[in-house]
C-alpha positions as CSV (number, residue, x, y, z in Angstrom):
1,M,29.1,6.6,2.7
2,D,32.3,8.3,4.0
3,S,34.8,6.9,6.5
4,N,33.4,9.0,9.4
5,E,29.9,7.7,8.9
6,T,31.2,4.1,8.7
7,H,33.2,4.6,11.9
8,N,30.1,6.0,13.6
9,N,27.9,3.0,12.5
10,T,30.6,0.6,13.7
11,E,30.8,2.3,17.0
12,K,27.1,2.2,17.5
13,K,27.0,-1.5,16.6
14,G,29.8,-2.1,19.1
15,N,28.0,-0.2,21.8
16,R,24.8,-2.2,21.2
17,L,26.7,-5.5,21.4
18,T,28.5,-4.3,24.6
19,K,25.2,-3.4,26.2
20,L,23.6,-6.7,25.1
21,W,26.5,-8.7,26.6
22,S,26.3,-6.6,29.9
23,N,22.6,-7.6,30.1
24,I,23.3,-11.3,29.5
25,S,26.3,-11.4,31.8
26,I,24.0,-10.6,34.8
27,V,22.9,-14.2,34.6
28,F,26.4,-15.5,35.2
29,E,27.0,-13.1,38.1
30,S,24.4,-15.0,40.1
31,P,25.1,-18.6,41.0
32,I,21.3,-19.2,41.4
33,A,20.6,-17.8,38.0
34,T,23.4,-19.8,36.4
35,V,22.0,-23.1,37.8
36,G,18.6,-22.2,36.6
37,L,19.9,-21.3,33.2
38,F,21.7,-24.6,32.8
39,I,18.5,-26.5,33.8
40,V,16.4,-24.6,31.3
41,L,19.1,-25.0,28.5
42,F,19.2,-28.8,29.2
43,W,15.5,-29.1,28.5
44,V,15.7,-26.8,25.5
45,F,18.6,-29.0,24.1
46,V,16.8,-32.3,24.5
47,A,13.7,-30.8,23.0
48,I,15.5,-29.5,19.9
49,F,17.5,-32.7,19.4
50,A,14.8,-35.2,20.5
51,P,14.9,-37.2,17.2
52,L,18.6,-37.7,17.7
53,L,18.4,-38.7,21.3
54,T,16.0,-41.6,21.0
55,P,15.3,-44.2,18.3
56,Y,11.6,-44.2,19.3
57,T,8.7,-41.9,18.5
58,P,6.5,-40.8,21.4
59,T,3.6,-42.8,20.0
60,E,5.4,-46.0,19.1
61,Q,4.1,-49.0,21.0
62,D,7.0,-51.3,21.5
63,W,5.1,-54.5,22.7
64,K,8.2,-56.7,22.3
65,F,10.4,-54.6,24.6
66,T,8.1,-54.3,27.6
67,N,9.3,-54.5,31.2
68,R,6.3,-56.3,32.6
69,E,6.2,-60.0,33.6
70,P,5.5,-62.5,30.7
71,S,1.7,-62.3,30.5
72,L,-1.0,-60.9,28.3
73,T,-0.8,-57.1,28.3
74,P,-3.8,-55.2,29.7
75,Y,-4.5,-53.7,26.3
76,A,-4.7,-57.1,24.5
77,E,-6.6,-58.7,27.3
78,K,-9.2,-55.9,27.3
79,D,-9.7,-56.0,23.5
80,Y,-9.5,-59.8,23.1
81,N,-13.3,-60.2,22.9
82,R,-13.5,-57.3,20.4
83,L,-10.8,-59.0,18.3
84,M,-12.8,-62.2,18.2
85,K,-15.9,-60.3,17.1
86,Y,-13.9,-58.6,14.3
87,Q,-12.5,-61.9,13.1
88,K,-16.0,-63.3,12.8
89,L,-17.1,-60.3,10.7
90,A,-14.0,-60.7,8.5
91,E,-14.7,-64.4,8.0
92,A,-18.2,-63.6,7.0
93,G,-17.0,-61.1,4.4
94,E,-18.4,-58.1,6.2
95,D,-16.7,-54.8,6.8
96,V,-14.6,-54.5,9.9
97,P,-13.6,-51.3,11.8
98,S,-10.3,-49.6,11.1
99,D,-8.6,-50.7,14.3
100,Y,-8.9,-54.4,13.4
101,T,-5.4,-54.5,11.9
102,D,-3.9,-53.1,15.1
103,L,-5.6,-55.7,17.2
104,V,-4.4,-58.5,14.9
105,Y,-0.8,-57.2,15.2
106,I,-1.1,-57.1,19.0
107,S,-2.3,-60.7,19.2
108,K,0.6,-61.9,17.0
109,V,3.1,-60.1,19.1
110,E,1.6,-61.6,22.3
111,R,2.1,-65.1,20.8
112,V,5.9,-64.6,20.7
113,Y,5.9,-62.6,23.9
114,E,6.8,-65.5,26.2
115,D,10.0,-66.3,24.2
116,T,11.4,-62.8,24.7
117,D,14.6,-62.0,26.7
118,Y,13.1,-59.4,29.0
119,E,16.3,-58.1,30.7
120,Y,17.9,-57.6,27.3
121,Y,15.0,-55.6,25.9
122,N,14.5,-53.6,29.1
123,N,18.0,-52.1,28.6
124,R,16.8,-50.5,25.4
125,H,14.4,-48.3,27.4
126,P,16.5,-46.4,30.0
127,L,13.5,-45.0,31.8
128,G,11.1,-47.9,31.1
129,T,7.9,-48.0,29.1
130,D,4.3,-47.0,29.9
131,E,1.2,-49.1,30.0
132,L,1.0,-49.1,26.2
133,G,4.6,-50.0,25.6
134,R,5.7,-46.5,24.7
135,D,9.2,-45.4,25.6
136,I,9.0,-42.9,28.6
137,W,12.3,-41.1,27.7
138,A,11.0,-40.5,24.2
139,R,7.7,-39.1,25.5
140,L,9.5,-36.9,28.0
141,I,11.8,-35.2,25.5
142,Y,9.0,-34.9,22.9
143,G,6.8,-33.5,25.6
144,A,9.5,-30.9,26.4
145,Q,9.5,-30.1,22.7
146,V,5.8,-29.2,22.8
147,V,6.3,-27.1,26.0
148,L,9.4,-25.1,24.8
149,V,10.1,-25.5,21.1
150,I,7.1,-26.2,18.9
151,L,3.4,-25.5,18.9
152,P,1.5,-28.4,17.3
153,L,-1.5,-27.2,15.2
154,P,-4.9,-29.1,15.2
155,E,-5.8,-31.2,12.2
156,N,-9.1,-29.4,11.4
157,L,-7.5,-26.1,10.2
158,P,-9.4,-23.6,7.9
159,D,-9.1,-24.2,4.2
160,W,-7.0,-21.0,3.7
161,F,-4.3,-22.3,6.1
162,P,-1.3,-23.8,4.3
163,E,-1.3,-27.6,4.4
164,W,2.4,-27.9,4.8
165,I,2.4,-26.1,8.2
166,N,2.0,-28.7,10.9
167,W,3.5,-26.7,13.8
168,I,4.7,-23.2,14.7
169,P,8.1,-22.4,16.3
170,G,7.8,-21.7,20.0
171,G,6.5,-23.9,22.7
172,T,2.9,-24.0,24.0
173,A,3.9,-22.4,27.3
174,L,6.0,-19.7,25.7
175,W,3.3,-18.7,23.2
176,G,0.7,-18.6,26.0
177,V,2.9,-16.3,28.1
178,F,3.8,-14.2,25.1
179,M,0.1,-13.6,24.2
180,S,-0.7,-12.7,27.8
181,L,2.2,-10.2,27.7
182,L,1.0,-8.5,24.6
183,I,-2.6,-8.2,25.9
184,G,-1.8,-7.5,29.5
185,A,0.9,-4.9,28.7
186,A,-1.4,-3.0,26.3
187,L,-4.2,-2.9,28.9
188,G,-1.9,-2.0,31.7
189,L,-0.2,0.8,29.9
190,L,-3.6,2.2,28.8
191,A,-5.1,2.0,32.2
192,G,-2.0,3.4,34.0
193,Y,-1.3,6.2,31.7
194,R,-4.8,7.5,30.9
195,G,-6.4,6.9,34.3
196,G,-9.9,8.0,34.9
197,W,-12.9,6.0,33.7
198,I,-10.7,4.0,31.3
199,D,-8.6,2.8,34.2
200,E,-11.7,2.0,36.2
201,F,-13.4,0.1,33.4
202,I,-10.3,-2.0,32.5
203,M,-9.3,-2.8,36.0
204,R,-12.8,-3.8,37.3
205,I,-13.1,-6.3,34.4
206,L,-9.7,-7.7,35.2
207,D,-10.5,-7.8,38.9
208,A,-13.7,-9.8,38.1
209,M,-11.5,-12.3,36.2
210,M,-9.0,-12.6,39.1
211,S,-11.8,-13.3,41.5
212,I,-12.4,-16.6,39.8
213,P,-10.0,-19.4,41.1
214,L,-7.3,-20.0,38.4
215,I,-7.9,-23.7,38.1
216,L,-11.7,-23.1,37.7
217,L,-11.0,-20.5,35.0
218,Y,-8.8,-22.9,33.2
219,L,-11.4,-25.6,33.3
220,I,-14.1,-23.2,32.1
221,I,-12.0,-22.1,29.1
222,M,-10.9,-25.5,28.1
223,A,-14.4,-27.1,28.5
224,A,-15.7,-24.3,26.2
225,L,-12.9,-24.5,23.6
226,G,-12.0,-28.1,23.6
227,A,-8.7,-29.9,24.0
228,S,-5.9,-28.8,21.7
229,A,-2.5,-27.1,22.0
230,V,-3.8,-23.8,20.5
231,N,-6.7,-23.7,23.0
232,V,-4.2,-24.3,25.8
233,V,-2.3,-21.2,24.6
234,L,-5.5,-19.2,24.6
235,A,-6.3,-20.4,28.1
236,I,-2.9,-19.5,29.4
237,A,-3.1,-16.1,27.7
238,I,-6.6,-15.3,29.1
239,V,-5.7,-16.4,32.7
240,G,-2.3,-14.6,32.7
241,T,-3.5,-11.3,31.3
242,P,-5.0,-9.8,34.5
243,G,-1.8,-10.3,36.6
244,I,0.4,-8.8,33.9
245,A,-1.9,-5.9,33.4
246,R,-1.9,-5.0,37.1
247,L,1.9,-5.2,37.1
248,V,2.3,-2.9,34.0
249,R,-0.3,-0.5,35.3
250,S,1.6,-0.1,38.6
251,L,4.8,0.6,36.7
252,A,3.1,3.0,34.4
253,L,1.7,5.0,37.3
254,D,5.2,5.5,38.6
255,I,7.0,6.1,35.3
256,K,4.5,8.6,33.9
257,T,5.5,11.1,36.6
258,R,9.1,11.2,35.5
259,E,10.6,14.2,33.8
260,Y,11.3,12.5,30.4
261,I,7.6,11.7,30.1
262,R,6.7,15.3,30.7
263,A,9.3,16.3,28.1
264,A,7.7,13.9,25.6
265,Q,4.3,15.4,26.3
266,T,5.7,18.9,25.8
267,R,7.1,17.9,22.4
268,G,3.6,16.8,21.5
269,E,4.2,13.1,21.2
270,N,1.1,11.0,20.8
271,I,-0.2,8.6,23.4
272,A,1.0,5.4,21.6
273,Y,4.6,6.8,21.4
274,I,4.7,7.7,25.0
275,M,3.3,4.4,26.2
276,F,5.3,2.1,24.0
277,R,8.5,4.1,23.4
278,E,8.9,5.9,26.7
279,I,7.1,4.0,29.5
280,L,7.3,0.3,28.3
281,P,11.1,0.1,27.7
282,N,11.8,1.6,31.2
283,A,9.5,-1.0,32.7
284,R,11.0,-4.0,30.9
285,G,13.1,-5.4,33.8
286,P,10.3,-6.3,36.2
287,I,8.1,-7.4,33.2
288,I,10.8,-9.9,31.9
289,I,11.3,-11.4,35.4
290,D,7.6,-11.8,35.9
291,A,7.3,-13.4,32.4
292,M,10.0,-16.0,33.4
293,L,8.0,-16.9,36.4
294,R,4.8,-17.1,34.4
295,V,6.4,-19.6,32.0
296,G,6.7,-21.9,35.1
297,Y,3.1,-21.2,36.0
298,A,2.1,-22.0,32.5
299,I,3.9,-25.4,32.6
300,F,2.2,-26.2,35.8
301,A,-1.2,-25.3,34.2
302,M,-0.4,-27.5,31.2
303,G,0.4,-30.4,33.6
304,T,-2.8,-29.8,35.6
305,L,-5.0,-29.7,32.5
306,G,-3.3,-32.8,31.0
307,F,-3.8,-34.6,34.3
308,L,-7.5,-33.7,34.3
309,G,-7.8,-34.8,30.6
310,L,-8.4,-31.2,29.3
311,G,-5.0,-30.5,27.9
312,M,-3.6,-31.6,24.6
313,P,-5.5,-34.6,23.1
314,P,-3.9,-38.1,23.0
315,P,-1.5,-39.4,21.8
316,S,0.3,-36.1,22.4
317,P,3.2,-36.6,24.9
318,D,1.7,-34.3,27.5
319,W,3.5,-34.6,30.8
320,G,0.3,-34.1,32.8
321,S,-1.5,-36.9,31.0
322,M,1.5,-39.1,31.5
323,V,1.3,-38.6,35.3
324,A,-2.5,-39.3,35.2
325,K,-2.1,-42.5,33.3
326,G,0.8,-43.7,35.3
327,R,-0.8,-43.3,38.7
328,D,-2.8,-46.5,38.2
329,F,0.5,-48.4,38.1
330,I,2.3,-46.8,41.1
331,L,1.5,-49.7,43.4
332,S,1.9,-52.4,40.7
333,G,5.6,-52.2,40.2
334,S,5.8,-49.4,37.7
335,P,6.1,-46.1,39.7
336,W,8.4,-44.6,37.1
337,Q,5.4,-44.0,34.7
338,S,4.3,-41.1,37.0
339,L,7.6,-40.4,38.6
340,W,9.6,-39.2,35.5
341,P,7.0,-36.8,34.0
342,A,6.3,-35.3,37.5
343,L,10.0,-34.9,38.1
344,A,10.4,-33.2,34.6
345,I,7.7,-30.7,35.5
346,A,9.2,-29.9,38.9
347,V,12.8,-29.6,37.6
348,L,11.9,-27.3,34.7
349,V,9.7,-25.0,36.8
350,V,12.4,-24.9,39.6
351,G,15.0,-24.0,36.9
352,L,12.8,-21.1,35.6
353,N,12.2,-19.8,39.1
354,L,15.9,-20.0,40.0
355,L,16.7,-18.1,36.8
356,A,14.1,-15.4,37.5
357,D,15.1,-15.0,41.2
358,G,18.8,-14.8,40.3
359,I,18.3,-12.1,37.7
360,R,16.0,-10.1,40.1
361,E,18.6,-10.2,42.8
362,E,21.3,-9.0,40.4
363,T,19.2,-6.2,38.9
364,L,18.4,-4.9,42.4
365,K,22.1,-4.4,43.0
366,Y,22.3,-1.9,40.2
367,Q,19.3,0.2,41.3
């Protein structure tokens, strides 16, 4: 490789970096987008470093460090009779269910419960605990991890799936939007560029899907597939596909009339090249902004499904299920159980909307 070729490669790399920075700097030119970016980065940070930001796991039941008045906890009171029954079985030498050990531990903890310094232990939980004695801050940041950073996989995976893989990088909301982008963009490009009966066939099916209320469509999909993070991703992808396809189709109908598309057709380029190398890159701006908004919609959908008991199965730190379980304690002196997860959903969605709106305003200035 001679010096001229090396210089040309270096210049091209510098041009790419300059172009990339110019695209990123648009965010900081808008105060609205900058605020939204910092909100989103905060939740990404706490999600990535969750194990370092709390000594508790999201499922750890800290019965000693509870913020309720000294009394028997609802869980122990509810299961007291069942514990007595298990003890009789154990004394008779018969087999007892697997949760017998947990019940015995709870009963022992309750015996020393009245000797606990409540104010001291309350300070160990900055946002309090839920009805099962689990730290709310830990469940919030591990819930953000599931939304933005990792996709937990179900336990009943196929035999060919590697056993060491327990999760996939990328949050549940991000994967759902990404899958809907892939499917919706492909359908929208095909319908917009080809037109004719292909356009009619694709769009009428998507119109039929859009005629169903979104929450009802989510409920139908989750009731059919079952509660798991992977099924939530599939539900988000299916529900989001029609809207993305309509957006991409409208952009394709406009872009395919441009001169560079006709030039590509004259050169004899195939349909896939024209759609994915000529049309799609020139439509990426509106698609990216729409995708940011759809991540917020996906987070709302996850919260709604978790609230209705159709999201991720317990004991997953799902924000929607935290709101659902905490609402029973709003009037009993523990409103924070629902307040903090509801506030987390609202703040993250507002941050994504601010980021998308700010970028859209700045990109319109350059058009």
